[in-house]
Structures are given as C-alpha cells and as structure tokens.
Phi, psi and omega in degrees: 000140177291119183296317180299317179297320181295318179296321180297317180296320179295319179296317178297318180296321178297319178295320178295317177298318181294321181295318184286340181265356180292136180290148176291153178301123185289135175265129183247103185267142178226153172248150184204163175259144171234161181236134171240154180227156174247129178292153178273172175099164183297325186287337187254351174224105182240160179307140005264021186259003180301118179079352184274331182252343179193155179304135184254136006263010191286335189082189182178173182240159179220152182249130174244176179231153175206165175242137178226160178258111183299330183287349180258359179295129177300156183289161176299147180062023180266002181081209181275145177207154183229125178247110180285140179305325180294345181272349177296128184305327185253019186301330180296339181268350183260126178302142183300324180284345176271321182294323177204130181211134179210130176243119179253097178054230183269009178286163178298150179294138177255128181230181178296325181293339179283339183296141180284158175248124178224146177055031179076012183223135177292128187275071180210126185202163172255134181252143184232155171225119183051040175085004181242149178306129185225032177107193183228163169234120185203133175231128179217134174267147180204163177250142178218123185049041172085003182238149181275139178222171177222128173272128181235124177236122180229104179066248181257010182242150183226139173208157175237123184235152175290153174246122181241126182053037175082007182239126178292140183269180176259004183272094184285130177264337177223136177234140180200199188212166174245126177290127186275054175202139175262153179226167175052046179287127181221161175294146178234125177262131179293148173302147183296120178192166180298140182256134179299143183286329182234104179289159178297138179304137181300326184298333182289341185274347186263114183233155182280172180295335181301315181294318180298320182294341182305323185302327183275347181262003185288147178245348186232124180297134173239137185293000000 
C-alpha cells in the first residue's frame, strides 16, 4: 500500500470525524420588555381611535414582550441589521404570544401570529444598530368597529392606517414611537420538545433594512 496515500486517507477521515462531532452553535434565548408610546394631540389620535389606544389628548405608553436569540444579535459596529422571528431556529417551539405580544388600549392583542405574511416571510422582526436594539419591524391587519386597519411598526416609529380595498393607505389615524431600549431581560427556556440536531446558520437570520422596508412599499395585498 502507498504509505503517503494511506496517511492522506487517514487524515481526511480524521477531519470528517472531527467536523461531524463539533457541537452546533448554541442558541441563547432571552425574554424582554419593550415600550411603545402614542403621541398626544389631534394629529396623532384621530377617529375612531381617540382615547381608544391612549388617554386623550395626553397620549401614553404601553409595554410589550418579546423573545430574542442572543447568538443572532449582529456584532458591534456592524451597522443596521434585522433578525426576523421566523429565523429563530426554535421559533416553532415558542408560542406566538410569547415570542411577541403587544396590547394597545382596547384594540385586539397583537402577537407574532397576528403578523401578516408577505413575500414568503412573516413580517415581524427585531431591528438592531451596531449590535444594540433599534426598534421593531411589524405589520398586522385587524378590524376595529367593523372596519379594516393595519398596525405598522418600522424601527422607532408606529402608525395605524386604514385599509381600503385590501391596500393600506397613507392616512395615519394613530402615530407613535418605539423606545429604543429593552428592559427586564431574562433567560428563556424553551418548552420541552425534541431539539433539531442542526440549527439554521445564524447568518441566514441577518437581513438588511431594505428587505424589512419592502412591507411598507407594497401596493398589492398578498395573503
């Protein structure tokens, strides 16, 4: 037997065995609170939402909850990045109301399950800037007093607009903001269930603001 060839084969086999035995990158899940606010005044609370989402005319704040994967947070000095909830390797195991939840006054509760799906992706994400929380991306349709509306959150801004013939308008009925800081950050344990052996690569979860912004430029409703 050719000694060099034998050594080469053994070396390749060792590399393959080492590669298959390497542990997968650990996902570190955390839960946290975020705060959104509704501006006061006539321009920021219009019928039929006057007083329904916040004390009028003063405005007000609301606290929501979310789950994030610490291992997917973009690195410091990496600029803007967006991590969609659907990209979390274990998102199927996390209840929608746990992954994302927000209650705005007397409006229907908004959860991850409420987010619309467009371009094959659920429109709900956490946005980052240089590795720090920089707001949310979230679109959800809902009915209020028999009429269709859409909640739109983009980064640090929040608005509610009417939906006409299946298309969201530019006539905002509610204007608000997202506080660019998380609070009450705690560890989150996944519900007991079988764990996939190979999680999705973290890099696939990081997308630019351009993709997230597509949702607001659509002109044609997609189911």
